[in-house]
N, C-alpha and C positions, 0 to 999 in steps of 0.2 A: 919793860917799864920805861921806855924812852920815847919821847915825842920831840920832833923838831918843828919849830914854828918860824917860818919866814913871813913876816908881816907885809901884806899888800893891802893898804888901807887897814881894815880891822879884821880881815879874814885870814886865819892861820892856815898854812899848808902843812899837812901832817905826814910824817913818816912813822909807821907803826912800830911798836916796841916789842919787848921780849916776853910778855905774858902770852900773847897770841902765838899759836903754833906749838904750844906745850901740851902734852897729853895729860892734863890734870884730871884727877878723879872727881866724881860728882860732889858738889858742895853739900847736897842733901843725902848723899849715899848712906852715911852711918845712920841717919834717922830712919831711912827706909828699911835697912837690913835689921835694925834693932826693934822695929815696930813702933818707933816714936813719931814717925811722920803722921801728920794729921790731915785727913781728907774730909770732904764735906759731911759725910755720914758719921764722922767721929765727933761731931758737935752735939752737945746735949744742953741746950739752954733750959733754965729753970721753968718748970711747968709744961714741958714739951709733951705734945701728943703725937701719935703716929697716924699717918694717912696711907691707905692702901687703895689702889685703883681696882675697880671691878671692870673688866674689859669684855668686849663682845666676843662671842664665839661664832659669829657669822661675819661675812665680809660685805653684805649688801642687804639693806632692808630698813626696818624700823624697830625700835624697842617699844613693845606694847605694854609691858608691865614690869614692875620691880616689887619684890616682897619687902617693902620698907618696914612693915611692922615687925617681921621676924628679925631683921637686921638690927633695928633700933632696940629691940627687947633683949638682945644678947648682952651678957655681962661685959662691961668694959667699953661698949660702944658709946661714944659721946654724940655723934651726929653723922648723918649721911647726906652728902652733897649730890644733888641731881640738877637737871636743867631747871627744875621748878624753884629751887632755893639758892642756886649758885649766885654769889655776889656779882654785881654788874661790872663790866669792863668799859673803859672809855673808848676803846677802839673795837671795830668789828673784826673778829678773828677770821672771818671769811674773806677779808680784803687783804691783799698783799701790797703794802705801801712801797716796797723797794725790793730789788732782786735778792737781798740778803735776809729777807724775812719770808717765812713760809706761812701759808694758810694753816690755821691750827684747829684742832678738835678739842674744845674745852667745855663740853656739856652745853653748847649753845642751843641744842635741840635734841630730838630723839632719833635723828637720821643716822644710820650706820653706813660708813663709807669704806671701811676696811676692817679686817679681822684684828682683834686685840685693840680696837679703838676704845678709849675710856667711855663707859656709860654711866658711871657713878664713882664717887670717892667716899670711902668709909673712914671715919676718924675715931680712933680709940685711945684708951689710956695706955694700952700696950700694943706692940706690933701684932701679937697673936690675936688679940681681941679684934683688931681692925681686919686682919686677914680672915678670921672666921666670920665676921660680919659681912665681908664682901662675898663670901661663899653663900651665905644665907639669902642674899638678894635674889638669886635664881632668876635672872632676866628671862622674859619671854619675848619672842620676836615675830615679826611678819617678814619672813626671809625671802629673798630673791636669789636666783642662781648667780654666783659671782662671775665677773669677767676677769679671767686670769691669763689666758694664753696669748702669745704673740700672734697666733694663727686666728683666722676667722674674726678679725677685728679691723675696723676701718682706721687706717693710719692718717696722720696729718703731718704737715711740715711745721715744726715749732717756730716761734718767733725768734728766739735766740737760744744758744747753748753756751755753757760755761759763763753765765751771767751776761756777757756782752757780745759774744762772737756770733756771726751769722751761721745759720744751719747748713748752708750750701756755699762752698768755695771751690775755686778752681783756676787753672791757668792752661792755656793752649787748647787745642781741639782734641778732646779725649777720644772721640770715636775714630777720628783719623789716626790718632796715635795707636789705638788698639789694632786698627786694620793694618798699619804699617809694620807691625812687629812680625818677625819670623817665627817666634815661639810665644805661646800664650798659656796663661792659667786663668781659670774662672772658677773660684771656689767659695764656699760658704762656711763660716766659722760661727759657733754659738758659745756664749758664756752665760752662766746661770745668775739668778738672784744671789746676792751675798749680803751679809749683815755684819755691822760693826760688833766686835766682841772685846771691848776694852776690859781690863781687869776690874776697873771701877765702873759700875753701871751709872746711869743718870740718877742724880739725887739732888734734893733741895731741902734745906732747913730754913724756914722763913719765920721772921719775927716782926710783927707790926707794933709800932708805938705811935698811935694816932695816925697821921698821914706820912709817917716815916717808916721805911721798910729796910730791914737788915736781912741779908741772905748769905748763906754758905752754899756753894754749888760748884760743880766742875764746869768750867767754860774755857773755850779757847780764846776768848777776848772779853775780859771783865767790863771794860768801858763800853764796848758796843752792846753787850748784853744789857747793861744798865740803860742805855738809850732805848733799846727795844722794849724793856719793861716799863720805862717811863711813858712810852707811847701807848702801850697796852692799858696801863692803869691810870693814865692822865695825871701823872705826878711830875714835878720838877725833877730833873735827873739828880740834883744834889740831895734829894730826899731819899735816894736809894743807895745803899751800901752793899757791895758784893765782895765777898772774900773767896778767893780761889787760888791759893798759893801753889798747891800741888794738884795735878790732875792725873788720875790713874789711867791714862790713855785716852785719846780723843779720835784720831784718824779721820777728822772731818765731821764726825757725828756730834761733837759738842761745840761746833762753830756757830750754830744758829739756834735761836730760841725755839724750844719744843713745847708741845702741849702739856706733858706731865709737869714741867717746871712751873708753868702758869697755874696748873691745878693745885699744886702744893701751896703756892702763895695764896690762891683763892681760899683754900681750906683754912689756912691760918687766919684770914680775914673773917671767915664765916664764924669760927668759934672764938675769935679774939684771944687766942693763945698760940704760942710757938708750935709749929707743926713740922715734922720731918716726913718726907715722902721719898722712898728709894725704890726704884724699879727692880723687880725680880729679873733673873736672867731671861726667862721666856717673854717677859714684857718688853724686852729690848727689840723683839721681832715684830714691829708694827708701827708705833707712834713716833719713833725717833729716827727714822730714815734708814736707808740701805742703798746698795748698788744694784741698779736694775739690770735685768737680763738683756743681752744683746744678740742680734743676728746680723752678722756682717758679711757682705759680699765683696770679695776682692777680685778685680780683673786687672791682670798685669800682662804686659807684652814687652819683649826685648828683641833687638836686632841680632844679626849674625855674630856680632862681637860681644854679645852678652851685656848690652847696655839697654836700659829701659827706654821704651818709646812711649809708654803710657802707664799710669797708676790710677786706678779708680777704686774708691773705698766708700761703700754705701752701708749705712748703719740703720737698722730698725731696732728701737728700744721701747721701753714702756715708762709711762708716768702715771700718776694717780688720776682718779676720775675728776678731781676737784682742783688740782694745782698742776704746775708745770716745772719739772726739773728733768733735764735731758742729759743722759750720759754721753759725753762728747767723744765717742770712741774714734771717730775719724780724724781727730786732731793729731793722732800719732803719725799720720801719713803726710802731714804738712811739711816736715822738716828733714826727714832722714835721708831720702834717696833722690838723686838727680834724675829728673824726668822732664821732657819738654811738655808733657801734658799730664796734669794732675786734676782729679775731680774728687771732692769729698762732699757727701750728702748725709743728712740725718733726717729720719722720720720717726714718729712715735705713735704708739697706741695708748689709749686710756684703759687702766685696769683698776679693779677694786682692791687696791693695796694702799698702804701708807705712801706718802710722797717720797720718792728717792731723794738722796742728798749726797753731798760730797763724801767720798770714801777714798781712802789713801790711793793716790795717783788716779783721780777721777778722769775717765776718758782714756788716758794713756795706758792704764793697766789692761783693760779688755782690748783696746785697739791695737796695742803692740803685740799682744798674744796672737791676734789674727794676722797682723801684718808680717811679723817675723816668721811665722809659719809659712805664709804664702810666698815670701821671699825665698825661703829654702825650697819650696816646691818648684818655683820657677828656675832656680839654679840647678836643681836636679834634672829638670827636663832637658838641659843641655850638658849634663854631667860636669858642671862647674863647681869647684870647691866653694862652700858657703861663704867663707871669709874672703876669698878672691872675688866672688860675685859682689859682695858688699863694697869692696874697695873699688871695683870697676864703676860702681854707681854712687860713689862718695859725693855728697853734695858740698861743693865749695861755697855756695851761697844758698840761702834759704829758698827752696824750690818754688814755693807758692807766691811769694812776694818779691823774690829776687833780691833780698836784702843781704848784706854781708853779716856773718856771725860776729858777735862781739868778741868771741874767742871760741876755739874749737880744737881740742886735742884728741879727737876721736881716733885718728890714725894711731896715736901713741897708745890709746886704750886698747885698740886691737892688737898692737904689737906686744905690749907688756902682758896682756891677758893670755894671748896665744902662746907666748914663750913660757910663761909660768905653767900653763896647763899642759903643754906638750902637743899642741894642735897639729904640728907638722907631721906627726906620726899617724894621723887619722886616715884610715882607708876611705876612699870615696864611696865605694859600694856599701849598702847596708848589710847587716847580718854577717859581718866578717870577723868580729871580735867576740871571744868568750873568756870567762875567767876560769880559775882552776876547778870550780864547781860545775862548770858547764853552763852558767848563766850567760845570756846574751848581754853584750856590753855595747853601749852607744854613746857617741860624743856629739853634742850639738852646741850651737851658739845663738845668741840674740843680741841685737843692738839696743842700748838703753838711752832714753832721752826724757827730759822733763823741762818745762819752761823755767827760766830764772826770772822771778817776779819780785818787785818791791812794792809794798803797800805804804799807806800813810801811817805815821807814828810820831810820838813825841817822848822826850825823856828829860830828866833833870839830873844834874851833877853838882855836888857841893864839895868844896875844899874847906876843911876845918882847921882851926888854929893849932890843933895838935899834930897837924901834918897828915891826917887821915882823910879819906874821902867817903862820900855817900853817893850811890847811884840809885835813882828811883824811876821805875817804869811799871806801868799797870799791866804787865803780862804774866802769864802763868807758865809753869813747867809741866808739860804733860808726859814726861818720861824720857824725852830725847836729850836732856842735859843742858837745856837753854840757860838755866840759872848759872851754870858753870861757864859756858862759852860767853855769855853776855857779861858776866863779871870780869872775865879776861879782857874783853874789849873795853869795858869801863875802866879797869885798872890802867890799861895802856893809854886811854884818852886822858887820864889824869897824871900820867908819869909816875905811878905808884906800883908797888907790888900788889898782887891780887889779895894777899892777906891783910893789906892795909885799907881795904875798902869794905864798907857795909853795903850789901846789895838788897834793896827793898823792892818787892814785886808782889803781884798776886791780889791786889785790891783795886777797886774801881775808882778810888779817890786819887790815885797816882796818875801821872801823865799817860795818856792812851798809848799803849804799846803796840797797837795794831792787831790784826787777826793772826793767830798762831796757826797757820795752815798754808797750803800750797807751796810747801818747802821754801817759804819766804821769810820765816821769822828771824833768823840770824841776820839776814841782809837788812830787813826792815828795822827791827828793834836795835840791832847792832849799829846801824847807820845813825839812828837817832841818838843813841848813847854816845857814840863817838863825837857827834856834833855838839852834844851837851858838854862833854868833857873839854872839847876844844874851846868852847865858849867860856867855861870856868877858868881855864888856863889863860886865855886871852885877857880876861878881867884881872886875874892875878898879875899877869905881866904888865898890864897898864898901870897898876899900882906901883910896881917896882921901877919901871922905866921913867916915870916922872918924879920919882923921889930922889932928891939930890943926895940923901944919905945912903942910898942903895948902891952896891957895886954894879948894879945893872942899869943905873941911870944913863939915859940916852941911847939905850940899845935897841930902841924900837925899829930903826931902819936896818939894823944888823941881823936881828933875829935871835931867838932864844931856843935853848934845848931844855925840855922838861924831863928830868930823870931822877929817880930815887928820892922824890920829895923835894927836889931843888930845881931852881931855874939857873941855867948856865948861859953865858954869852956864847954865841956860836963862834965868834972870831977869837975868843980868848976864854977857854973853859976854866982858867984859874980864877976867873971872876964869877962868883955864883952866890946864891942865897937860898936858904930853905924857905919852904912855903910858910912855916910857922913864923919865921923872922919877918917876912914881908907883911903878913897879916897883923902881927903884933905892932909893928911900927905904924901901920895904917889905922890902928885902933879898931879893928873889926874882927869878929870871931869867925867869919866865914865869907866865902864868895860863892855865888850860885850861878851856874850856867844852865842854859836851856837849849835844847836841840830838837830839830824836826827832821823828818824824812818823808818823802812822798814818791809817787811813781816816777820812774826815771825818764826824763824827756828823751834820752838817747834811745829808748825803746822804739821811737818813731823811725830811727835810722839803722838800727841793728837788730838782728834776730838773736835773742838771748836764751841760751839753753845750757843745762848740764848734759854731759854725754858719758857713755860708758859701753862696755862690752862684757857680756857674761858667757862663760863657758861651763857646760854641764856634762857630767858623766852619769849615766844611769845603768842599772843592771836589771834585767828582766828574766824571771824564771820562765823558761820556754814551755814548761808543763802546766804551770798554774797561772801564768800571766801577771804575777805580782811584780810591782815596780818599786825599785829603790833608787833614790838619788844618792849616789855615793860621793860625788865631788861637785862643788860649785866654786868657780874662781871668777871674780868680778874685778874689772879695772875701770875706775871712774875718774873723770876730770870735772871738777866743780869749783874752779877758781881757787881763791885763797882759803886755806884751811885754818880755822881758829883753834880747834882742839882735835888732833887726829884720833884720839881715843874715842871721843863722842862721834866723830864722823864715821869711823869704822863700825861703831855700834849701830849707827843708822843704816849703813850699807848692809850689815848683817840682817837687820830687821826687815829691810825691803826685800832682800833675796829670800829670806825664809817665807815672807808673805807670798812671793812669787811661786815658791814651791807649793804653798798651800793652795794658791789659785790653780796651779797646773794639775794637782793630783787629789786634792781633798775638799776644798771649800765649796759648798753648795747648799742653798736653802731648798728643801723639798716641800712643795706646797700641795696641800689637799685641794684638788680642783672643785670639790663639792662645797667646802666651807671657806676656802681662802686662807686657812690657817697654815703657818709653817709648822710642820709636824716634827721637825728635828730642832726645836727651839731650845737647845741646851748645849753645853760644852761636851756632853758625852757623845752626841750623834751629829752635831754640826762640827765636822772634823777640822781641826787645825793642827799644825805640826807640834810635836814634842821633841825633846833632845835626841831621841833615838832615830828620828826621821832625818836628822841633819848631821851625818858623821864627819863631814869635812867641808869647811867653809872658809874662804879666803877673800879678802877685799884689798885691792891695791889702790893706793891713792896716787893718781897721776898728776904731776905738777902742771899747773895752768895759771897763767897771769892774764887777767881781764881788766883793762883800763877803763872800760865803758860801763860795766854792768851795774855798779854802784860805788859809793865812796870807799867801801871796804874791799871791793874786788871779790866778794863771796857769792857763791851760788848755792842753791838748795840741794840737800842730800837725802832728805827723808823719804822721798817717793821713787827716786830714779831706780833703785835696786829692783823693784818689782818689774819695771818695764822691759828689762832685758831677760829676766830669769824665766818667765812663763814660756816664751818662745824657745829659749835655749833648751828647756826640759822637754818640750813637745818635739823639738827637732832631734834631740838625743834619743827619744823613744822610737822615732821613725828609723834612725840610724841603727838602733839595736835590733829592731824587729822587721823593718820593711813595711810596717803598717802606719799609714798616715791617719791620725785621729783629728777630727775637725770640730770636736766639742770638748768643753771643759766643765768639770774636771775630767781627766782621762781615767777611765775605769778599767778594771780587769777584763770585763766583757768586751770592751772596745778592742783589746789586744787579741783575745782568744777568738772572738767572733766578729771580725770587722764587717762593715757593710758589704752586702753581696754574698755573704756566707750564711749557712744555716747552723743554728745552735744545736 
């Protein structure tokens, strides 16, 4: 709770205080464990009706009829919204005005473009009535065979990937580099369609009062969602109020406006009553995004000393038939390994599925799964230890653009992770270790990386006459603990203890806190908050240093320290004054500071990434092929740590997701209908506690003077990027079988390619 301010003109230079770095528990934790936390679907405005989507059971064709009479005659059904009576929108949902808005399906016609596309919305007095009415609609279709496979489809080169990156990038002569190598691998890896499964599904409670709209909904950016809705409905942004204080998981899926949200709002306008629309779990598998399948070809060559001469990473993925979002899997190969020749390309095919969208570690998750496996394959071809091989090819500068890293403690991640795991005891050959039950034991590793990004955001800080503070920012907490970490930053920025501040967030009328995604939220919102607090303290200091009755009079050139609700002269700490005293003598009840944050200009000069290393132990039953991950140890360097408890929690979550990616997670699609047939949490497998017996995350110290004002990097997604490859490599080490598709199945171990079942 200490800040030092040395004034140069009006800009304070900040040394961060003692709230940051503390492993505080979640501010909202008690509310969550006692069931008192309120989410969007917990809101019940007076007179509220329930809306239920009737979704298509085909993936391509036309809706030819709906049994409207049967649905409307059902007891409790109030109205059925179809393309014929849907209220108008100000914007065309088939037009994408910017990279962060998708083309939407909101009953604009009877064309079906993907399975589980909304074809009508039934509004009822009860949820049960609306659900039964939707079943009674019994849509009839003119169906066409859906286009689902990556095979037998014409591919195209997309315009951009990851919003603004080119689809093809490279350096050096890739073909010459491949030819120059003494040892080569040319392998293909495949990853499946995957779907977001947050605990809280998409939901909206909408209330119209004339041309004013009030919404409760989960969103990863309330202010941006408000601007998207203002565009769609032709309203001034100030006429829309969004409340989203707590989000029950987002993972990228709640970062952009989706069709079901708009449909819930349209339903409320149609009936002129409040309406709640909550997606069922199976309805999450269609209209609200997913991670698209990939097929990745890795070609790598190395010289006689085990150093790369070329790295080529080609990705084929899928997007929808009507929009474009490309999974940027090749981006994983931009930064990790030194090679004189690097080539990264992306191509896509159009499928009759909902448009893919950002999903935790977009690009890097599937891309690193393939890259880290291929790196191990190349190392084994010359019998080089996997860690030694990675160290031989350690990139001192970013390989693609030859920029220095803003900071990089990956060597230390390797060292600490390997030491804790016991890597030095690993035999080089596979199938050399067994446990006391006779199970095969394997050890593998993978390198983790994710970009360190800063978005645009704003915040407000207020110092009050009673010596307490208020921090205001329009961001939500989607489970990662941002309410706690940002409050710690806010308290430090005001020189107060965290218990002395009121933290206000989660509504669209507050300063825009930026998108809560891309592992950028703490850096983005935290930088804006820190700037706002510094502005408030600077204004308070200005009141004191020009007041002849203050012991701080004339200290402007010397500088002040803000600590414990007081300002101290830096050159003589016996001369101090409380915030309350300064404000009282100035005759004001409060001072307000405002802060902003934007993309870091230093990103033009430095490559900015979090790094890590994950080590995995697996055990495989040699008779049944069953695989168990028995140990995961990850060591990560991500700049300054605000709250180590929350950071470890994020690392754990990422590593568990990596386990899910490696062994369990896959959407199984019926090729005849385009429907995901395992659209529930019973058959769309994700890990439970029994799947993760031992998990450890090491926080590696790292100081980054360039990445942002706080020196923080993202931690929410990096854990996935090393874990998938580590587990795949451990399975090979246990069994001697290299599996090149995910998730890795029992049959892949028992009957590898080239054998007969």
